[in-house]
All heavy atoms as an XYZ file, in Angstrom:
739
protein
N       0.862     -1.154     -0.015
C      -0.002     -0.024      0.034
C       0.927      1.236     -0.006
O       1.832      1.328      0.837
C      -0.932     -0.006      1.248
C      -1.793      1.257      1.288
C      -1.776     -1.292      1.242
N       0.711      2.126     -0.910
C       1.605      3.340     -1.024
C       1.550      4.134      0.303
O       0.542      4.186      0.984
C       1.039      4.160     -2.189
C       0.257      3.139     -2.973
C      -0.278      2.180     -1.959
N       2.628      4.808      0.526
C       2.674      5.703      1.677
C       1.606      6.762      1.555
O       1.315      7.262      0.416
C       4.075      6.395      1.815
C       5.182      5.449      2.146
C       6.009      4.886      1.192
C       5.344      5.080      3.516
C       7.003      4.009      1.542
C       6.332      4.192      3.870
C       7.182      3.710      2.953
O       8.169      2.698      3.316
N       0.956      7.144      2.651
C      -0.042      8.171      2.691
C      -1.453      7.612      2.393
O      -2.432      8.280      2.663
N      -1.588      6.344      2.025
C      -2.870      5.726      1.790
C      -3.197      4.907      3.048
O      -2.370      4.143      3.542
C      -2.880      4.721      0.593
C      -4.191      4.028      0.464
C      -2.560      5.572     -0.689
N      -4.408      5.184      3.609
C      -4.718      4.452      4.905
C      -4.624      2.947      4.721
O      -5.082      2.365      3.795
C      -6.167      4.931      5.117
C      -6.324      6.144      4.418
C      -5.420      6.018      3.193
N      -4.065      2.320      5.721
C      -3.859      0.853      5.748
C      -5.068      0.281      6.488
O      -5.282      0.521      7.636
C      -2.599      0.531      6.448
C      -2.090     -0.907      6.345
C      -1.899     -1.321      4.886
C      -0.777     -1.085      7.112
N      -5.910     -0.447      5.736
C      -7.174     -1.030      6.343
C      -7.090     -2.491      6.313
O      -6.359     -3.145      5.611
C      -8.414     -0.495      5.531
O      -8.329     -1.154      4.249
C      -8.478      0.965      5.409
N      -7.951     -3.096      7.175
C      -8.030     -4.573      7.214
C      -8.517     -5.085      5.858
O      -8.036     -6.141      5.451
C      -9.069     -4.999      8.296
N      -9.396     -4.325      5.204
C      -9.897     -4.752      3.883
C      -8.776     -4.812      2.908
O      -8.650     -5.773      2.072
C     -11.026     -3.835      3.423
C     -11.578     -4.175      2.030
C     -12.572     -3.168      1.513
O     -12.893     -2.170      2.318
O     -13.050     -3.380      0.450
N      -7.934     -3.773      2.872
C      -6.824     -3.723      1.904
C      -5.855     -4.866      2.196
O      -5.396     -5.575      1.197
C      -6.098     -2.378      1.937
N      -5.556     -5.045      3.417
C      -4.614     -6.174      3.822
C      -5.107     -7.507      3.449
O      -4.485     -8.399      2.970
C      -4.251     -6.121      5.251
C      -3.416     -4.948      5.690
C      -3.256     -4.859      7.278
C      -2.010     -4.937      5.038
N      -6.449     -7.687      3.624
C      -7.136     -8.974      3.282
C      -7.054     -9.204      1.741
O      -6.805    -10.383      1.348
C      -8.559     -8.975      3.808
O      -9.215    -10.140      3.470
N      -7.262     -8.133      0.983
C      -7.292     -8.290     -0.456
C      -5.856     -8.668     -0.933
O      -5.674     -9.512     -1.780
C      -7.687     -6.978     -1.049
C      -7.915     -7.019     -2.478
C      -8.833     -5.868     -3.038
C      -8.174     -4.515     -3.009
N      -8.952     -3.495     -3.821
N      -4.849     -8.027     -0.363
C      -3.456     -8.282     -0.721
C      -3.109     -9.745     -0.316
O      -2.556    -10.531     -1.162
C      -2.472     -7.324     -0.052
C      -2.656     -5.931     -0.588
C      -1.053     -7.765     -0.190
C      -2.040     -4.892      0.210
N      -3.484    -10.146      0.818
C      -3.186    -11.507      1.298
C      -3.878    -12.521      0.471
O      -3.254    -13.612      0.054
C      -3.649    -11.683      2.758
C      -3.339    -13.035      3.343
C      -3.734    -13.315      4.773
O      -4.566    -12.526      5.247
O      -3.142    -14.160      5.410
N      -5.108    -12.328      0.081
C      -5.871    -13.248     -0.789
C      -5.158    -13.352     -2.156
O      -5.001    -14.434     -2.748
C      -7.299    -12.786     -0.941
N      -4.721    -12.230     -2.715
C      -4.041    -12.236     -4.015
C      -2.719    -12.944     -3.967
O      -2.356    -13.729     -4.806
N      -1.938    -12.703     -2.901
C      -0.635    -13.320     -2.741
C      -0.787    -14.860     -2.529
O       0.000    -15.647     -3.066
C       0.157    -12.717     -1.606
C       0.722    -11.404     -1.950
C       1.600    -10.797     -0.859
O       1.576    -11.260      0.286
O       2.390     -9.839     -1.229
N      -1.802    -15.231     -1.735
C      -2.084    -16.696     -1.532
C      -2.404    -17.332     -2.857
O      -1.942    -18.440     -3.097
C      -3.215    -16.871     -0.535
C      -2.790    -16.565      0.896
O      -1.619    -16.386      1.202
O      -3.712    -16.464      1.741
N      -3.232    -16.693     -3.633
C      -3.596    -17.229     -4.967
C      -2.362    -17.399     -5.858
O      -2.165    -18.424     -6.396
C      -4.674    -16.392     -5.622
C      -4.921    -16.744     -7.028
C      -5.678    -17.926     -7.272
C      -4.465    -15.951     -8.092
C      -5.906    -18.294     -8.637
C      -4.719    -16.324     -9.417
C      -5.436    -17.493     -9.722
N      -1.535    -16.362     -5.964
C      -0.356    -16.426     -6.789
C       0.583    -17.550     -6.305
O       1.238    -18.189     -7.067
C       0.317    -15.061     -6.866
C      -0.511    -13.977     -7.522
C       0.095    -12.575     -7.274
C      -0.533    -14.227     -9.061
N       0.678    -17.660     -5.031
C       1.534    -18.741     -4.411
C       1.093    -20.138     -4.885
O       1.846    -20.948     -5.169
C       1.544    -18.594     -2.914
O       2.311    -19.607     -2.317
N      -0.294    -20.323     -4.963
C      -0.780    -21.608     -5.322
C      -0.427    -21.915     -6.762
O      -0.449    -23.063     -7.196
C      -2.280    -21.712     -5.139
O      -2.900    -20.888     -6.036
C      -2.735    -21.493     -3.732
N      -0.114    -20.900     -7.512
C       0.265    -21.074     -9.016
C       1.764    -21.320     -9.121
O       2.238    -21.457    -10.222
C      -0.134    -19.863     -9.883
C      -1.653    -19.567     -9.847
C      -1.842    -18.218    -10.621
C      -2.402    -20.696    -10.497
N       2.485    -21.329     -7.971
C       3.941    -21.711     -8.023
C       4.838    -20.498     -8.038
O       6.069    -20.718     -8.147
N       4.256    -19.295     -7.873
C       5.143    -18.120     -7.844
C       5.773    -17.991     -6.432
O       5.022    -17.895     -5.431
C       4.343    -16.821     -8.281
C       3.982    -16.885     -9.734
C       2.700    -17.082    -10.041
C       4.931    -16.725    -10.757
C       2.257    -17.134    -11.408
C       4.567    -16.754    -12.066
C       3.198    -16.921    -12.366
N       7.043    -17.798     -6.377
C       7.768    -17.541     -5.091
C       9.230    -17.263     -5.386
O       9.794    -17.919     -6.309
C       7.694    -18.870     -4.190
O       8.393    -18.579     -3.035
N       9.750    -16.227     -4.878
C       9.122    -15.240     -4.009
C       8.207    -14.325     -4.837
O       8.268    -14.297     -5.989
C      10.282    -14.430     -3.471
C      11.315    -14.426     -4.533
C      11.109    -15.799     -5.195
N       7.268    -13.669     -4.133
C       6.368    -12.742     -4.796
C       5.844    -11.698     -3.888
O       5.946    -11.829     -2.684
C       5.175    -13.534     -5.386
C       4.147    -14.029     -4.406
C       2.957    -13.233     -4.296
C       3.738    -15.471     -4.779
N       5.388    -10.573     -4.462
C       4.644     -9.578     -3.674
C       3.528     -9.046     -4.543
O       3.720     -8.919     -5.828
C       5.565     -8.395     -3.382
C       6.425     -8.570     -2.214
C       5.646     -8.637     -0.843
N       6.532     -8.908      0.228
C       6.786    -10.066      0.742
N       6.228    -11.164      0.208
N       7.642    -10.257      1.734
N       2.374     -8.853     -4.030
C       1.307     -8.151     -4.642
C       1.314     -6.748     -4.057
O       1.018     -6.560     -2.854
C      -0.047     -8.804     -4.412
C      -1.241     -8.115     -5.013
C      -1.130     -8.057     -6.596
C      -2.542     -8.786     -4.624
N       1.625     -5.748     -4.862
C       1.668     -4.307     -4.427
C       0.308     -3.726     -4.817
O      -0.073     -3.760     -5.961
C       2.803     -3.608     -5.089
C       4.158     -4.163     -4.944
C       4.679     -4.217     -3.528
N       6.022     -4.737     -3.439
C       6.746     -4.747     -2.415
N       6.321     -4.300     -1.190
N       8.005     -5.225     -2.457
N      -0.325     -3.250     -3.832
C      -1.719     -2.696     -4.060
C      -1.625     -1.121     -4.197
O      -1.168     -0.503     -3.299
C      -2.560     -3.066     -2.886
O      -3.926     -2.595     -3.122
N      -2.096     -0.643     -5.319
C      -2.135      0.786     -5.583
C      -3.621      1.123     -5.862
O      -3.976      1.414     -6.957
C      -1.295      1.223     -6.790
C       0.183      0.840     -6.594
N       1.071      1.746     -6.179
C       0.867     -0.380     -6.885
C       2.241      1.137     -6.185
N       2.132     -0.089     -6.602
N      -4.405      1.117     -4.778
C      -5.838      1.230     -4.871
C      -6.492      0.378     -5.877
O      -6.612     -0.839     -5.556
C      -6.191      2.705     -5.053
C      -5.658      3.566     -3.953
C      -5.975      5.047     -4.057
O      -7.120      5.384     -4.336
O      -5.103      5.881     -3.729
N      -6.812      0.758     -7.109
C      -7.491     -0.046     -8.055
C      -6.530     -0.887     -8.962
O      -6.934     -1.702     -9.763
C      -8.363      0.755     -9.027
C      -9.514      1.448     -8.356
C     -10.621      0.498     -8.027
C     -11.813      1.207     -7.469
N     -12.829      0.232     -7.125
N      -5.196     -0.655     -8.694
C      -4.212     -1.384     -9.517
C      -3.487     -2.377     -8.669
O      -2.992     -2.059     -7.596
C      -3.216     -0.368    -10.066
C      -2.191     -0.884    -11.022
C      -1.922      0.094    -12.147
C      -0.868     -1.180    -10.312
N      -3.342     -3.605     -9.150
C      -2.551     -4.655     -8.575
C      -1.229     -4.809     -9.341
O      -1.273     -5.075    -10.533
C      -3.343     -5.973     -8.501
N      -0.082     -4.588     -8.660
C       1.184     -4.722     -9.305
C       1.860     -5.954     -8.727
O       2.185     -6.017     -7.507
C       2.065     -3.433     -9.067
C       3.396     -3.508     -9.718
C       4.096     -2.161     -9.669
N       4.220     -1.600     -8.318
C       5.237     -1.754     -7.529
N       6.230     -2.546     -7.853
N       5.224     -1.206     -6.346
N       2.071     -6.883     -9.597
C       2.647     -8.221     -9.199
C       4.124     -8.225     -9.408
O       4.596     -7.952    -10.492
C       2.006     -9.349     -9.970
C       0.504     -9.411     -9.720
C       2.594    -10.715     -9.635
C      -0.283    -10.215    -10.632
N       4.892     -8.556     -8.362
C       6.330     -8.728     -8.372
C       6.621    -10.194     -8.250
O       6.224    -10.754     -7.187
C       7.070     -7.872     -7.292
C       6.926     -6.437     -7.445
C       7.692     -5.743     -6.333
O       8.403     -6.349     -5.557
O       7.442     -4.500     -6.235
N       7.328    -10.728     -9.243
C       7.758    -12.145     -9.112
C       9.201    -12.243     -9.502
O       9.702    -11.269    -10.122
C       6.896    -13.161    -10.030
C       7.002    -12.697    -11.480
C       5.476    -13.178     -9.537
C       6.325    -13.679    -12.491
N       9.834    -13.329     -9.224
C      11.216    -13.422     -9.640
C      11.360    -13.426    -11.141
O      10.637    -14.038    -11.874
C      11.716    -14.853     -9.072
O      13.007    -15.135     -9.623
N      12.406    -12.665    -11.687
C      12.615    -12.638    -13.124
C      12.777    -14.031    -13.753
O      12.363    -14.209    -14.906
C      13.828    -11.780    -13.302
C      13.797    -10.851    -12.115
C      13.319    -11.722    -10.950
N      13.240    -14.975    -12.963
C      13.327    -16.300    -13.499
C      12.005    -16.989    -13.750
O      12.016    -18.034    -14.376
N      10.976    -16.374    -13.265
C       9.630    -16.972    -13.481
C       8.840    -16.223    -14.513
O       7.726    -16.573    -14.737
C       8.835    -17.012    -12.148
C       9.506    -17.932    -11.155
C       8.724    -17.917     -9.842
O       8.292    -16.897     -9.339
N       8.560    -19.137     -9.268
N       9.393    -15.156    -15.113
C       8.699    -14.408    -16.080
C       8.188    -15.261    -17.289
O       7.174    -15.022    -17.838
C       9.573    -13.295    -16.672
C       9.757    -12.035    -15.730
C       9.237    -12.027    -14.538
C      10.467    -10.980    -16.302
C       9.382    -10.897    -13.678
C      10.697     -9.847    -15.471
C      10.130     -9.807    -14.195
N       8.956    -16.295    -17.639
C       8.572    -17.064    -18.776
C       7.222    -17.760    -18.567
O       6.485    -18.090    -19.479
C       9.613    -18.138    -19.142
C       9.935    -19.113    -17.977
O       9.723    -18.769    -16.812
O      10.409    -20.216    -18.284
N       6.887    -18.073    -17.280
C       5.569    -18.686    -16.989
C       4.403    -17.806    -17.437
O       3.309    -18.286    -17.825
C       5.409    -18.925    -15.463
C       6.306    -19.995    -14.924
C       6.165    -20.127    -13.392
C       4.926    -20.718    -12.984
N       4.884    -20.997    -11.525
N       4.646    -16.460    -17.549
C       3.577    -15.533    -17.944
C       3.276    -15.532    -19.441
O       2.348    -14.830    -19.878
C       4.002    -14.086    -17.472
C       4.164    -13.974    -16.007
C       4.577    -12.594    -15.666
C       2.845    -14.302    -15.260
N       4.026    -16.368    -20.213
C       3.768    -16.486    -21.591
C       2.479    -17.347    -21.846
O       1.969    -17.317    -22.928
C       4.926    -17.134    -22.374
C       6.162    -16.240    -22.402
C       7.306    -16.868    -23.102
O       7.105    -17.645    -23.994
N       8.522    -16.450    -22.753
N       2.097    -18.100    -20.860
C       0.918    -18.928    -20.876
C      -0.362    -18.028    -20.794
O      -0.680    -17.559    -19.762
C       0.937    -19.941    -19.781
C      -0.193    -20.860    -19.815
O      -1.362    -20.523    -20.197
O      -0.036    -22.043    -19.361
N      -1.094    -17.830    -21.895
C      -2.196    -16.930    -21.932
C      -3.349    -17.407    -20.888
O      -3.911    -16.514    -20.277
C      -2.778    -16.962    -23.317
C      -3.902    -15.930    -23.463
C      -4.451    -15.808    -24.919
O      -3.821    -16.352    -25.805
O      -5.495    -15.210    -25.074
N      -3.549    -18.687    -20.869
C      -4.577    -19.140    -19.878
C      -4.259    -18.809    -18.411
O      -5.058    -18.403    -17.654
C      -4.839    -20.631    -20.106
C      -5.497    -20.949    -21.350
C      -5.820    -22.411    -21.484
C      -6.525    -22.598    -22.849
N      -7.165    -23.918    -22.950
N      -2.936    -18.896    -18.114
C      -2.430    -18.610    -16.780
C      -2.692    -17.098    -16.543
O      -3.186    -16.733    -15.489
C      -1.022    -18.970    -16.597
C      -0.457    -18.599    -15.201
C      -1.153    -19.352    -14.086
C       1.044    -18.912    -15.152
N      -2.348    -16.259    -17.536
C      -2.534    -14.830    -17.347
C      -3.962    -14.466    -17.154
O      -4.297    -13.685    -16.272
C      -1.869    -14.068    -18.490
C      -0.392    -13.960    -18.608
C       0.127    -13.001    -19.610
N      -0.570    -13.014    -20.794
C      -0.268    -13.689    -21.925
N       0.783    -14.501    -21.870
N      -0.988    -13.620    -23.064
N      -4.834    -15.058    -17.951
C      -6.263    -14.871    -17.836
C      -6.743    -15.257    -16.467
O      -7.604    -14.559    -15.890
C      -7.017    -15.571    -18.894
C      -6.810    -15.025    -20.297
C      -7.431    -15.832    -21.387
O      -8.002    -16.924    -21.083
O      -7.323    -15.458    -22.611
N      -6.257    -16.368    -15.948
C      -6.687    -16.834    -14.638
C      -6.273    -15.831    -13.521
O      -7.029    -15.538    -12.615
C      -6.020    -18.160    -14.384
C      -6.440    -18.903    -13.153
C      -5.777    -20.331    -13.163
C      -6.295    -21.129    -11.988
N      -5.712    -22.510    -11.976
N      -5.027    -15.306    -13.622
C      -4.559    -14.345    -12.661
C      -5.393    -13.042    -12.718
O      -5.848    -12.554    -11.726
C      -3.087    -14.000    -12.909
C      -2.191    -15.269    -12.616
C      -2.607    -12.782    -12.111
C      -0.731    -15.205    -13.058
N      -5.579    -12.523    -13.927
C      -6.343    -11.342    -14.112
C      -7.807    -11.428    -13.591
O      -8.300    -10.623    -12.878
C      -6.426    -10.834    -15.559
C      -7.402     -9.718    -15.799
C      -4.984    -10.384    -16.002
N      -8.383    -12.597    -13.885
C      -9.755    -12.846    -13.453
C      -9.884    -12.884    -11.926
O     -10.775    -12.273    -11.342
C     -10.249    -14.135    -14.060
O     -11.559    -14.483    -13.537
N      -8.898    -13.576    -11.330
C      -8.963    -13.693     -9.841
C      -8.732    -12.312     -9.168
O      -9.448    -11.945     -8.224
C      -7.904    -14.702     -9.342
C      -7.816    -14.824     -7.891
C      -9.148    -15.419     -7.312
N      -8.924    -15.590     -5.839
C      -9.704    -15.116     -4.937
N     -10.814    -14.443     -5.287
N      -9.489    -15.329     -3.640
N      -7.766    -11.543     -9.642
C      -7.490    -10.353     -9.025
C      -8.538     -9.263     -9.301
O      -8.830     -8.491     -8.404
C      -6.067     -9.788     -9.425
C      -4.943    -10.695     -8.955
C      -3.580    -10.061     -9.455
C      -4.931    -10.871     -7.485
N      -9.147     -9.282    -10.453
C     -10.293     -8.423    -10.667
C     -11.486     -8.829     -9.729
O     -12.165     -7.988     -9.311
C     -10.666     -8.407    -12.106
C      -9.756     -7.594    -13.027
C     -10.274     -7.447    -14.373
C      -9.388     -6.443    -15.151
N     -10.054     -5.953    -16.370
N     -11.576    -10.119     -9.461
C     -12.616    -10.617     -8.564
C     -12.367    -10.106     -7.177
O     -13.353    -10.025     -6.402
N     -11.145     -9.804     -6.849
C     -10.842     -9.292     -5.507
C     -11.110     -7.750     -5.435
O     -11.040     -7.189     -4.290
C      -9.369     -9.534     -5.155
C      -9.020    -11.019     -4.862
C      -7.561    -11.103     -4.723
C      -9.754    -11.549     -3.656
N     -11.392     -7.137     -6.569
C     -11.706     -5.718     -6.620
C     -10.704     -4.822     -7.312
O     -10.918     -3.613     -7.336
N      -9.693     -5.436     -7.906
C      -8.792     -4.535     -8.704
C      -9.355     -4.295    -10.081
O      -9.953     -5.201    -10.664
C      -7.466     -5.260     -8.798
C      -6.773     -5.352     -7.469
C      -6.662     -6.479     -6.781
C      -6.086     -4.236     -6.941
C      -5.970     -6.564     -5.503
C      -5.399     -4.213     -5.709
C      -5.369     -5.419     -4.999
O      -4.734     -5.496     -3.820
N      -9.099     -3.088    -10.596
C      -9.579     -2.749    -11.975
C      -8.487     -3.121    -12.967
O      -8.733     -3.595    -14.063
C      -9.944     -1.261    -12.013
O     -10.951     -0.995    -11.087
C     -10.390     -0.958    -13.468
N      -7.197     -2.927    -12.541
C      -6.060     -3.111    -13.444
C      -5.100     -4.071    -12.809
O      -4.922     -4.102    -11.526
C      -5.300     -1.801    -13.682
C      -6.196     -0.733    -14.245
C      -6.664      0.320    -13.429
C      -6.553     -0.729    -15.556
C      -7.508      1.267    -13.895
C      -7.415      0.233    -16.067
C      -7.854      1.236    -15.231
O      -8.654      2.266    -15.764
N      -4.469     -5.006    -13.573
C      -3.513     -5.923    -13.125
C      -2.277     -5.817    -13.934
O      -2.339     -5.889    -15.141
C      -4.083     -7.413    -13.214
C      -3.067     -8.381    -12.757
C      -5.409     -7.512    -12.436
N      -1.146     -5.562    -13.271
C       0.127     -5.303    -13.986
C       1.213     -6.251    -13.419
O       1.096     -6.703    -12.194
C       0.605     -3.921    -13.921
O       0.901     -3.652    -12.548
C      -0.489     -2.931    -14.421
N       2.197     -6.512    -14.189
C       3.443     -7.255    -13.721
C       4.595     -6.284    -13.807
O       4.807     -5.571    -14.758
C       3.708     -8.470    -14.612
C       2.687     -9.520    -14.490
C       1.642     -9.629    -15.379
C       2.749    -10.406    -13.409
C       0.675    -10.609    -15.251
C       1.806    -11.437    -13.304
C       0.758    -11.553    -14.216
N       5.302     -6.256    -12.704
C       6.456     -5.349    -12.580
C       7.632     -6.003    -13.337
O       8.130     -7.043    -12.929
C       6.806     -5.120    -11.087
C       7.841     -4.021    -10.902
O       8.825     -3.945    -11.608
O       7.604     -3.176     -9.994
N       8.177     -5.338    -14.344
C       9.254     -5.864    -15.154
C      10.569     -5.907    -14.428
O      11.473     -6.452    -14.941
C       9.358     -5.070    -16.505
C       8.131     -5.288    -17.406
C       8.334     -4.492    -18.663
C       7.926     -6.773    -17.782
N      10.662     -5.168    -13.324
C      11.890     -5.247    -12.499
C      11.940     -6.500    -11.680
O      12.995     -6.830    -11.129
C      12.071     -3.975    -11.636
C      12.389     -2.757    -12.476
C      12.552     -1.537    -11.605
O      11.599     -1.059    -11.026
N      13.787     -1.116    -11.401
N      10.875     -7.063    -11.478
C      10.744     -8.318    -10.686
C      10.634     -8.077     -9.197
O      10.609     -6.957     -8.755
N      10.602     -9.157     -8.458
C      10.465     -9.079     -6.974
C      11.705     -8.408     -6.370
O      12.841     -8.703     -6.802
C      10.324    -10.517     -6.363
C      10.373    -10.499     -4.891
C       9.311    -10.222     -4.150
C      11.565    -10.795     -4.257
C       9.360    -10.189     -2.772
C      11.618    -10.823     -2.848
C      10.508    -10.471     -2.120
N      11.475     -7.482     -5.461
C      12.552     -6.894     -4.671
C      11.947     -6.308     -3.378
O      10.869     -5.699     -3.363
C      13.265     -5.771     -5.453
C      12.380     -4.673     -5.922
C      12.935     -4.046     -7.203
N      12.052     -2.912     -7.552
C      10.877     -3.036     -8.264
N      10.428     -4.246     -8.610
N      10.204     -2.060     -8.579
N      12.623     -6.557     -2.322
C      12.198     -6.019     -0.980
C      12.309     -4.490     -0.993
O      13.226     -3.981     -1.568
C      13.011     -6.561      0.139
O      12.819     -8.002      0.205
N      11.291     -3.825     -0.451
C      11.383     -2.421     -0.316
C      11.004     -1.605     -1.488
O      11.266     -0.457     -1.659
N      10.371     -2.257     -2.519
C       9.968     -1.613     -3.734
C       9.148     -0.390     -3.617
O       9.215      0.582     -4.315
C       9.321     -2.559     -4.728
N       8.287     -0.354     -2.531
C       7.416      0.818     -2.375
C       8.218      1.978     -1.913
O       7.743      3.145     -2.102
C       6.294      0.460     -1.315
C       5.322     -0.571     -1.822
S       4.378     -0.167     -3.291
C       2.999      0.634     -2.592
N       9.404      1.787     -1.367
C      10.225      2.931     -0.964
C      10.815      3.662     -2.145
O      11.335      4.762     -1.986
C      11.410      2.407     -0.038
C      10.940      1.827      1.248
O       9.840      2.202      1.713
N      11.674      1.010      1.860
N      10.829      3.064     -3.285
C      11.418      3.690     -4.495
C      10.665      5.008     -4.883
O      11.278      5.840     -5.551
C      11.393      2.735     -5.668
C      12.223      1.550     -5.503
C      12.050      0.434     -6.580
O      11.266      0.616     -7.455
O      12.733     -0.584     -6.391
N       9.441      5.168     -4.435
C       8.642      6.347     -4.773
C       8.966      7.538     -3.783
O       8.519      8.671     -4.042
C       7.178      6.061     -4.759
N       9.771      7.267     -2.756
C       9.999      8.223     -1.781
C      11.162      9.117     -2.240
O      12.079      8.671     -2.858
C      10.382      7.638     -0.422
C       9.345      6.785      0.250
C       9.953      6.077      1.461
C       8.119      7.575      0.602
N      11.126     10.380     -1.830
C      12.248     11.290     -2.089
C      13.383     11.020     -1.129
O      13.105     10.386     -0.022
C      11.775     12.691     -1.954
O      11.490     13.031     -0.629
N      14.574     11.445     -1.413
C      15.659     11.185     -0.429
C      15.328     11.715      0.920
O      15.746     11.131      1.934
C      16.855     11.946     -1.081
C      16.559     11.900     -2.522
C      15.062     12.031     -2.590
N      14.658     12.842      1.029
C      14.352     13.493      2.308
C      13.413     12.571      3.089
O      13.402     12.558      4.310
C      13.677     14.861      2.153
C      14.642     15.910      1.557
C      14.758     15.717      0.034
O      13.804     15.364     -0.686
O      15.875     16.022     -0.434
N      12.471     11.866      2.418
C      11.504     11.023      3.118
C      12.175      9.723      3.626
O      11.567      9.058      4.468
C      10.355     10.644      2.140
C       9.523     11.866      1.770
C       8.464     11.526      0.687
O       8.873     10.995     -0.348
N       7.230     11.712      1.023
N      13.289      9.304      3.163
C      13.872      8.108      3.560
C      14.786      8.302      4.781
O      15.357      7.313      5.260
C      14.710      7.461      2.451
O      15.734      8.317      2.017
C      13.814      7.016      1.283
N      14.982      9.548      5.230
C      15.857      9.831      6.335
C      15.121      9.484      7.656
O      13.990      9.589      7.809
C      16.302     11.277      6.328
C      17.196     11.551      5.169
C      17.651     12.952      5.203
C      18.539     13.232      4.010
N      18.956     14.608      3.925
């Protein structure tokens, strides 16, 4: 959840459900980054090739839209800890 956006039980539940679903598909490590209506999926770059499967992509999009997301994206930089901090200015990280 981006800085400045209220952290709610509903938002956390939606993220957890999305991550649990992606985990059942064999993605690990992974993070589902929630940007209100946008779900940004971070997976290991070594697993990017799995996304060539159109049926798998459709399954992921369908499930995440069912959780309430309007847009579903994959982060081309892949999984990395602290990715939400990248939007902070140097002054904010002090």
